N, C-alpha and C positions, 0 to 999 in steps of 0.2 A: 587393159580393154582382160573386163573377165574371159577367162576362155570357155571356148564353145562348150557345154557338155554332153554326152551324145546320145541322150531325148532331143537335146534344142536340134540336133544335127537330124535328128530320125524328123521330126515335127518341122522341121522349115525344109528340106528334102523332098515330104508329102506336101506339103503346104504350095514346090512348086510345081509340084505334080500336079495337082486339085485347079489349083490356079490357071497354069498355063496350058493344061491338056496335051502336056508330053507323050508319050506313049514308054510306059512304065519301062519297057527295055531299055531304052535310048539313055535312063538315067545310069550312074554311080554313085558308088562314097556305101555311107554305113547303112542307109533304107533303103536303097534299094535292090531288087525293083517293088515299087506297089504298082497293085492296081488298082488300088482306092485310097485314100485316104479319110482317117476318121477325123473328125471335130475335137478334140483332146479338152475343150473350156470345158465344157459340160459336164465331164466326167470327173476332169479334176476338181471341181467344185465338192461335184457329191458327193468325193471322198475325204477331202478335207472336211467339209463337213459331220466326216462323222466320227471325226479323230479329234475336231475341236470342240464339239459336243461328249466330247469323255464316253463312243458308244461302243467303239474302240482303240487298244493305245496305238495300233500301228497297222499298215496294211503295203503290204508291194502287189503291181495288179501289171497285168500284160496281157496282148492279145496280137496274135498275127493270122498272115493269109498262109499261104502252101510255101514261100518263100521269105515272105517279111516282116518284120514289128511293126505294125501299126498303130499299138498305142503303149505306154508302159507308165508307170507313176508308182513313186514309194513317197509314202503319209507317213506322221507322228514316230511312234518311238519303240524300236526294237528294245529297250527296255528302259523301264517310265521310271528306273529308281533312279539310273544316271543318265536320261534325257538322252540316252545314245539315239539318235536317229536311225530311220529306217532308210536302206538302199537297195536300188535295184542288188545288191550285190552278196544283202543278207543270206546267211543260212540258215533253212529253216528244219525242223522237225517234221516231215511229210506220213512219218508212220505209212499207213496203209498203200498210199499214191505208190506207194512202193511195184502193188501187184498188178502194174500194170506193165510196171520191166519186171517180173517175173511171169507174167502171160509170154508178152514179149520174147525172153531166153527160151519159153518155152516150144513156145509153135516157131523158132527160131528151129528149134527141133527137132519138130514134126516136119519138114523144111528137108529137113539132113535127113530123116527114116532114122532120125537116134528114136523116136515118143512118138508112137498114135494116139490118137484122140478119142479113138475107140476098143482098145484093146483094156485088157484085167490091168487097172495102176500095176496091182502085185506084180505083175513081169518082171515090172521096174524097181519094187520098195516091195523088198514082202511083208516088209509091217504090216500094208496093205489088202496083203492078201485073202486076209479072212476076218472082214469086221465086224464086229459086234452093231445093232440096235437096240435101242430104250423103246420095250414091250408097252411099260409102262414102273408102277410102285405098286406093293402092294397092300396090305391093307394098317401096316407097321408102317411103310415106307423102304423097302427096300428094291432097289432097281430089279424089276423084270427085265433080265434079255436076252436074244436070241438069235441068233447069228443074219444074216443082211442073203435076202434073195438074190439081187442082183449084185452083178461085182461091178466096186467102184472102179471107174475110169478115168484119163485127164480130160474127155470132157465134163463129167461131173465135175470135176474139182474147178474146174475156169469156170463154171458160171455160176458156183454156188447150189447147185443142186444134188451135193454129195448125203448128203445129213450131216455135216460137221459145221454145229452153229456154238457163234462165242456168247459166254457166258454174261458179256453185257446186256445184250438186246433177247436173253432167249434165261424162261425164269423155270424148263425144265433140268435144266444146265449145271443151274444154281444147286438143286436140288438135288440134283448126282452128284455134283462134286463134293457134296457136306458127308455125306455116306463113306462115294470112295476117297477120300484123303484118311479115313481113320478104320480103311479096308482095302490090304495092297491085291485082295485077291481080284475087285472089280477092276477093267481096263484106265487106268487115264482118261481119254477120247473117244467117249464112243459115237454111232450115229445117233443121230436124234428120229429119224425117218430113214423109213426105206431108199438107195439113192436113184432120181433124177424123178422122185413123186411130188415134192415140195423144193421151195427154195427157202437160203436161209442163211444169209451172214454169216461166216465166219471162219473157221482157218482151215482152210481146202488148199488156202493159194502158200502154207508153209511146206505145205506137202508139197504141193508142186514144185513151191524151189530146192526138197529134198531129189526132186525127181530129175530135175537139172542136175544132179550134184550126180546120181549115181550115174543118168546118164555119159554125161560128157569129161566125167571125171579128176573135175575141179571144182573151187569153192563156187560159190553160190558170186560173190564180190568179184572174184577173179573174172567168172563167166560174166559180169555184169561188164567190167572193165574191156576184159576182150571182143566181146561184141557187140553189145549196145552202147554203151556211156564212151570208153575209148575213141571207139569209133567217128561217133558226133559231138566229140569233144564237149561232154559235158562231165568237166573237171571237177565240179564240188557239190558229184553228186556219191554217197557213199555211205559204208558204215560206220566209219568212224569218218575222226576231225583233225587234220590237222591243226597246229598252232596257232597259224595264220585264218584260218575257216572257223577255229575255235571266236577267235576275236570281232568274226562278223556274225556272229548266231546269236539270234531274235531269244532274247530270254517267255516262257511261258507266263501268259494273267491267267490267274484262277480268278472266275467271278464269286462275287458271295453272295448267301442269300439275299444282299439289298442287292446288287447290281455291279456292286464296285467290283473295280480290277487289281488284283491284287499282283504283286511280282512274285514271282517264283526263282529260288536259288539257279543255275543252270545241274545239267545232273555230272555228275561225276564223268571223267574223259574214261573212255577205256577203250580197248582193242579186242574186239570179241572174238570169238573162234568160233563161233554156229553164228551161223547167218539167216538170217526170215525169209523167207519168200513172203508173208505180209506183213511185214515192220518192220520197222526199226535202222528205216535211213535217214541220211541228209539231203538237201538241195538247196537252191535257189531258185529265184520264179525263169530267169533266162535258160538255166538247164533245162527245164520239166519242160518250158516252151518248146524248144527244140526239138526234144523226144513228141510232141504234139506234133510240129509242124513235120516230124518224115513221115509218122501213122497221116494226115491230112493230105499227104503228096503222094499216097500209097506205099509209101512204105522206104521215102530214098529221104535225101537234104545236102542238095551242096555234092552232090555226084556217090555218096555215102550210102549205099541202102542194105538197110536193118530189116527187110520182109520184102517179101516176093507181093502184086498187085491184088493177088486172088486171095490171101492169106492175108493184108488188110480187111479186103472185103465179107471175108467170113467172121472175122472178129467181131465187123458191126450189123452183122443178124444177129435176131432175132432165133436163139436159142432154147429157150427154156417151153418154146409153145404158150400155153395159155396161164402157165404161173404167174401171178400176181409176186413181181417183185420190189424191194429200193422202202417197205415200211419195214421199220425197227420203228420196236420197244422197251423204251429204257428198262434195267433192272435197278440203276445205278445212275439219279440223276445226277451227283458231281464229278461224273463222265461224261457225259451223255445226257441230250434231252430225247426225248421221244421226235424219230426221222420221218419224214415224208416230204419231201422238196419239193412235189410239186403235187398237192390236191385235188383231185378231179386224174390226176392226167396217168392213161396207163402207163406202167413201167413191164421193161422185160430185162435179162441180159443177154449181152451174146458171149465174145468169149475176150474177157475183161473191161471190160465199161456196163454198165447199166443207160438201158436205151429207155426214150423217151418215143412211144411210139405214138400221142400225141404233139402237135404242138405247144408251146411253153407261149402262154397273153403275154406283150411287147417282147418274147425274148426268141431264144433257139425256134429250131423250125423243126416238125417230126422226126426222129431217125438218130435224133444227135445222141450222143456218147458222150459219157460221167463219170467221173465218182470223185472222192476225195479222203482226207484224213482225219484223228483224231483230234487233231489240231487245230481243225480248223485252217485246211487247204482245202484248197476248191480246183476242179479244170473241167473244161467241158470242148468238144468239137462237135461244127457243126457241118458233115457235109453238103450240106443244102447250100448254105449262104460260103463255103467252105473259109473258116475262121474257126480258128481255137485263141482258148483264155485260158490263165491261170492266174489266184488270186492267193496270196500266202498271208494268212494272221497265224497269233501262237496265243489262242485261249483252247481256256478247257471250261466250260460242258462243249461237247461237240455238240454241232448243230446248233449252235449257238445266237437266240435270237438275232440279234446286233449283227453278228457275223454272217450269218443270210442274208440277211438284209443288204449289208453291204453289199454281198456279191452278188446281189440279185439288181444294185441297181448302176453296179459296173455292167454287168451283162445287159440291163435294157440299154444304157448308153452304149456298147459297142458295136447291139446289130440294130439300134434307132440309125446310130452314124453309118450303116454301112448299105438303111435303106434307106434313104433321102438324099 
């Protein structure tokens, strides 16, 4: 007899729960308890079709309620060059999805009184104490800087209203760096606007990560391990890979000008000594789903609490007023397409996530939370439907159209399955 896989056990348990109407609390086993089963066949077919049509090399997708996984699927290849298959244990570079971990870490320290949301960030990290703002460029293209009128704060850093902006989506940063690289008298990373006056996606969470290190007195990787990933059992999440993890790693595939996917060499193994709160981490879909479940459940999972419920609620609230968030215009199409995940939907930012103020047609409800990683990994939390989802691919450019359509089909399948 063929051994029963984890996924088979999960789906069979879900089917029993649905068919026999047994209350979820009475079920035991790998998938219990479930509040409602999701019919997986349609989602499976949609994801398989994307792979078979050559739209994506491979994908891992998972969804859960606050207690249990309700869908998991792995299709296609983690490496097209060797035809190595995707599995739920595949390791991905999740890039900016580390920002959520960094946000959780900072808010843990807020709860412990080691950080404050609205005190000057320079009180913790002196390098943030006297920021310079790019006011303009003169007629010769020389940057004109002025002192910021308002202090940087942890809240502004967590909400990307600090003034730090990435060159990938800000031509003013690109223009500034061309001058600053040849003139060391200019600061390396000035603010692009007055703190609190605009939203711009950038390196704010790198600064938050450093604040965590200073406030707690240990490196960011050790902080994550001691206070988040370790307690939650996220053993495949970290800034470096063990040998057996590297053997499970998905290879990056780059889409060329004709749309063809080209596998790239794996990055060289390294043991970083400096850790970024904004990128550079690895994880798996089951690991990251665990973090999302804990947040959906008010900050705890399986008797492990990482945040208080009131802190999790604060993360989910609009923190930027009427400022527009989430729309990015690329400066480098090889790395990223233009980004507007939900055209026509009002978007804001909380303490760690983007928030859709309006419902998404055939998908998540208003007030859902989301973000992504450069290599086309994505997550969402829907507090109304009580559902979380994660989908992981390894493709450049970011916001790849085929990857986004795969994401949308997965989300629609999950939301439809829970509403029927």
